[in-house]
C-alpha positions as CSV (number, residue, x, y, z in Angstrom):
1,M,0.0,0.0,0.0
2,T,1.3,3.5,-0.9
3,T,0.0,6.9,-0.4
4,G,1.8,8.6,-3.3
5,F,3.8,10.7,-0.8
6,D,7.5,9.9,-0.7
7,P,9.3,12.4,1.6
8,R,12.5,12.1,-0.5
9,T,11.0,13.4,-3.7
10,E,8.6,15.8,-2.0
11,L,11.5,17.4,-0.1
12,A,13.6,17.7,-3.2
13,A,10.7,19.7,-4.8
14,I,10.7,22.4,-2.2
15,R,11.7,25.8,-3.7
16,D,9.9,28.4,-1.7
17,T,7.2,29.0,0.9
18,P,4.2,27.7,-1.1
19,T,6.1,24.4,-1.9
20,A,7.2,24.1,1.7
21,L,3.7,24.5,3.0
22,R,2.5,22.0,0.4
23,F,5.0,19.5,1.7
24,I,3.7,20.0,5.3
25,E,0.1,19.6,4.2
26,R,0.8,16.5,2.2
27,Y,3.0,15.0,4.9
28,A,0.4,15.6,7.5
29,A,-2.4,14.1,5.4
30,A,-0.4,11.0,4.5
31,W,1.6,10.3,7.7
32,C,-0.1,12.1,10.5
33,T,-3.5,13.7,10.7
34,A,-4.7,16.0,7.8
35,I,-4.7,19.7,8.3
36,R,-8.2,21.1,8.3
37,P,-9.9,24.5,8.3
38,G,-9.6,26.0,11.7
39,D,-6.1,24.4,12.4
40,G,-4.4,27.7,11.6
41,C,-4.5,31.2,13.2
42,P,-7.1,33.5,11.7
43,E,-6.3,36.9,10.2
44,D,-7.5,38.9,13.2
45,E,-5.1,37.1,15.5
46,L,-2.2,37.6,13.1
47,L,-3.0,41.3,12.8
48,A,-3.2,41.6,16.6
49,A,0.2,40.0,17.0
50,E,1.7,42.4,14.5
51,A,0.1,45.4,16.3
52,R,1.4,44.2,19.6
53,L,5.0,43.6,18.3
54,G,5.1,46.7,16.2
55,V,6.5,44.8,13.2
56,A,5.1,42.9,10.2
57,L,5.5,39.1,10.5
58,P,7.7,37.7,7.8
59,L,5.4,36.3,5.1
60,A,6.7,32.7,5.5
61,L,6.2,32.7,9.2
62,R,2.8,34.3,8.8
63,E,1.6,31.7,6.3
64,T,2.9,28.9,8.5
65,Y,0.8,30.1,11.5
66,R,-2.1,30.6,9.1
67,L,-1.9,27.0,8.0
68,L,-1.2,25.1,11.3
69,G,-0.7,27.5,14.2
70,R,-3.2,25.6,16.3
71,R,-1.8,22.1,15.5
72,A,0.3,21.4,18.6
73,D,0.7,17.8,17.4
74,L,2.6,19.0,14.4
75,T,4.5,21.8,16.1
76,S,4.9,21.3,19.8
77,N,5.2,17.6,20.9
78,Q,8.8,18.2,22.1
79,D,9.8,21.8,21.6
80,V,7.2,24.6,21.3
81,L,6.0,26.8,18.5
82,L,5.1,29.9,20.5
83,P,1.5,31.0,20.4
84,L,1.1,34.3,18.6
85,D,0.6,36.2,21.9
86,Q,4.0,34.9,23.1
87,L,6.1,36.0,20.1
88,R,8.7,38.6,21.0
89,V,11.2,40.7,19.3
90,E,14.9,40.7,20.4
91,G,16.7,43.3,18.3
92,D,16.3,42.3,14.7
93,V,15.2,38.8,15.5
94,L,11.6,37.6,16.1
95,V,11.6,34.7,18.6
96,Y,9.1,32.0,17.5
97,R,10.1,28.7,19.1
98,M,11.3,27.4,22.4
99,E,13.1,24.2,23.5
100,N,11.0,22.2,25.9
101,Q,13.1,22.9,28.9
102,A,13.9,26.5,27.9
103,V,17.5,25.6,27.1
104,S,17.5,27.2,23.7
105,E,15.3,29.3,21.4
106,W,14.8,29.9,17.7
107,G,14.2,33.1,15.9
108,V,13.7,34.5,12.4
109,L,15.5,37.6,11.1
110,L,13.4,40.6,10.6
111,D,14.0,41.9,7.1
112,P,11.1,43.7,5.4
113,D,12.6,43.0,2.0
114,D,12.8,39.2,2.5
115,P,9.5,37.2,2.6
116,D,11.3,34.0,3.7
117,P,14.3,35.2,5.9
118,P,17.0,33.1,7.6
119,T,16.5,31.6,11.0
120,A,18.9,31.5,14.0
121,T,19.2,29.8,17.4
122,R,20.8,30.6,20.7
123,P,20.9,29.4,24.3
124,C,18.1,30.9,26.5
125,G,18.6,33.0,29.6
126,W,21.6,35.1,28.5
127,R,20.7,38.2,26.7
128,D,24.3,38.6,25.4
129,E,24.4,35.2,23.8
130,Q,25.0,35.5,20.1
131,W,22.5,34.1,17.6
132,E,23.9,31.3,15.5
133,P,22.7,30.5,12.0
134,W,20.0,27.9,11.8
135,F,18.3,27.3,8.4
136,D,18.7,29.8,5.7
137,R,15.0,30.0,5.0
138,F,12.1,30.1,7.6
139,S,10.0,27.9,5.3
140,L,12.6,25.1,5.4
141,A,12.9,25.4,9.2
142,A,9.1,25.0,9.4
143,V,9.4,21.8,7.4
144,E,12.1,20.5,9.7
145,M,10.1,21.5,12.7
146,V,7.1,19.4,11.6
147,L,9.2,16.4,10.8
148,F,11.0,16.7,14.1
149,E,7.8,17.0,16.1
150,S,6.2,14.1,14.2
151,V,9.0,11.6,15.0
152,L,8.7,12.6,18.7
153,A,5.0,12.4,18.8
154,G,5.0,9.2,20.9
155,D,2.2,7.5,19.1
156,D,2.0,4.1,17.5
157,Q,3.8,5.3,14.3
158,C,7.0,6.3,16.2
159,D,9.9,4.5,17.8
160,T,13.4,5.3,19.2
161,L,16.5,3.3,18.8
162,E,19.9,3.6,20.5
163,L,22.5,2.8,17.9
164,A,24.8,0.2,19.3
165,D,27.9,1.2,17.4
166,V,29.3,2.8,14.2
167,A,28.4,-0.3,12.3
168,E,24.8,-0.1,13.2
169,Y,24.7,3.6,12.1
170,E,26.4,2.6,8.8
171,A,23.7,0.0,8.3
172,L,21.0,2.6,8.9
173,K,22.6,4.8,6.3
174,Q,22.5,1.9,3.8
175,R,18.8,1.4,4.4
176,Y,17.7,5.0,4.2
177,D,18.6,8.0,2.0
178,H,20.1,11.2,3.4
179,L,17.4,13.8,3.0
180,P,18.1,17.2,1.5
181,L,17.9,19.1,4.8
182,P,20.8,20.9,6.4
183,D,22.7,18.9,9.0
184,Y,23.1,20.7,12.3
185,G,24.5,20.5,15.8
186,R,28.0,19.6,14.8
187,A,30.6,19.6,17.6
188,G,33.5,19.6,15.2
189,P,34.5,18.9,11.6
190,D,34.3,15.1,12.0
191,D,31.0,15.2,13.8
192,E,28.0,14.5,11.6
193,G,25.7,16.2,14.2
194,S,21.9,15.6,13.5
195,R,20.8,14.3,10.2
196,W,17.6,13.3,8.5
197,Y,17.1,10.1,6.5
198,A,14.1,8.4,4.8
199,N,12.7,5.8,2.5
200,A,9.2,5.6,1.0
201,E,7.8,4.3,4.3
202,T,9.9,5.8,7.1
203,V,11.4,9.1,8.2
204,V,14.4,8.9,10.6
205,W,16.2,11.6,12.6
206,V,19.7,10.7,13.9
207,T,21.5,12.8,16.4
208,E,25.2,12.5,17.3
209,G,25.3,9.1,15.5
210,A,24.0,7.5,18.7
211,W,20.2,7.9,18.8
212,A,17.6,7.5,16.1
213,W,14.0,8.5,16.1
214,A,11.6,7.4,13.4
215,R,8.1,7.8,12.1
216,W,6.4,5.2,9.9
217,R,3.8,6.0,7.3
218,D,1.3,3.8,9.3
219,A,1.3,1.8,12.5
220,A,2.5,-1.4,10.8
221,K,6.1,-0.9,11.9
222,E,8.9,-2.2,9.8
223,P,12.2,-3.6,11.1
224,W,14.7,-0.8,11.6
225,L,17.7,-2.2,10.0
226,S,16.6,-5.2,7.9
227,A,17.6,-5.3,4.3
228,P,15.4,-3.2,2.0
């Protein structure tokens, strides 16, 4: 059984905000729960947030909230997409997401000439901490957010695996394709950090080469590392 949605080819087709949001919609419909009318934030709430902040929301962020701003199962299982009334501006950065223990936060650069600006991250609690580059487009960061929150949803379509050794990680790489998303969290030039992999039935997030989280297309789980 197939759904016609393959995360590998769908991700490769992302070019801009509309195609990123199309990916999110199609992924949710095929692998999670479909996005429906009422799952996003209405225009009056978006306008109220802009009035409170005194800035226009970047278009990519605005359209993401409009699509799924009320879908915590796609945005906030582990870390939290901030509600509109909790968005805040720090200099030239709009903070939109918080790590679940308030260890770090994510922001999007405020550039009125860029509808899909870069994102950044930093540790929380220290105002003088420098922002570090995250994804170079908010729309792609939104895609990664939805994938991340979906593999940590804790439902019957998810699982976690502690990789026993390098050989097991190499076996995983042979079974799944490396997705065209930026790697992140590298501690050094030889550290692969966190990476995304997939095949037609499974999406896998691997961090530090030691732990892997996965989401299957449906609850009929497949063996993690058996031959394709």
